[in-house]
C-alpha positions in Angstrom: -2.9 27.4 -13.4 -4.6 24.5 -11.4 -5.0 24.8 -7.7 -3.3 22.4 -5.4 -6.6 20.9 -4.4 -7.6 20.3 -8.0 -4.2 18.8 -8.8 -4.4 16.5 -5.7 -7.9 15.4 -6.7 -6.7 14.5 -10.1 -3.8 12.5 -8.8 -6.0 10.6 -6.3 -8.3 9.6 -9.1 -5.4 7.8 -10.8 -5.4 5.2 -7.9 -8.6 3.3 -7.2 -9.7 2.8 -3.6 -9.4 -0.9 -4.1 -9.1 -3.3 -7.0 -10.9 -6.7 -7.1 -7.5 -8.4 -6.4 -6.5 -6.1 -3.6 -9.9 -6.4 -2.0 -9.7 -10.2 -2.1 -6.2 -10.1 -0.6 -7.1 -8.2 2.6 -8.7 -11.1 4.5 -5.7 -13.4 3.7 -3.2 -10.8 4.9 -5.3 -10.3 8.1 -5.4 -14.0 8.7 -1.6 -14.3 8.2 -1.0 -11.4 10.7 -3.3 -13.2 13.2 -1.2 -16.4 12.9 2.0 -14.4 13.6 0.7 -12.0 16.3 -2.7 -10.5 16.8 -0.9 -7.4 18.1 1.7 -7.1 15.4 3.4 -3.8 15.5 3.2 -1.4 12.7 7.0 -1.5 12.5 7.1 -5.3 12.0 4.3 -5.0 9.5 6.0 -2.3 7.5 9.4 -4.1 7.6 7.7 -7.3 6.3 5.9 -5.5 3.5 9.0 -3.6 2.4 11.0 -6.9 2.4 8.3 -8.5 0.1 8.4 -5.5 -2.3 12.2 -5.7 -2.3 12.5 -9.4 -2.8 9.4 -10.2 -4.9 8.8 -7.1 -6.9 12.2 -5.4 -7.3 13.6 -2.0 -7.1 12.0 -0.9 -10.4 8.7 -0.9 -8.5 9.8 1.1 -5.4 8.7 4.5 -6.7 5.3 3.3 -7.7 4.8 1.5 -4.4 5.8 4.5 -2.3 3.6 6.8 -4.4 0.6 4.6 -3.8 1.2 4.2 -0.1 1.7 8.0 0.3 -1.5 8.8 -1.6 -3.6 6.2 0.2 -2.4 7.1 3.7 -3.1 10.9 3.4 
C-alpha cells in the first residue's frame, strides 16, 4: 500500500507548476487587477474568478477547477 506522502506526490505531478499559456496570462491578470483596484480583496478576486468559471467554462469543469486550485494552494 502506498503512503499518503507518495500518493500526494503522484497527484501533484499530474498538474504542472505552470503551462506556457498560464504563465503568459499572469501579467495580463495582474494588469487588469491594477486597473480595477491595486488593493483588490481576495474575496472580490475569488468571486470574479468563480463567475468566469461559471459563465465561460461551465459546470462540467467545476470539479477539475476546484481540484487544481486545492492542489496548487496547499
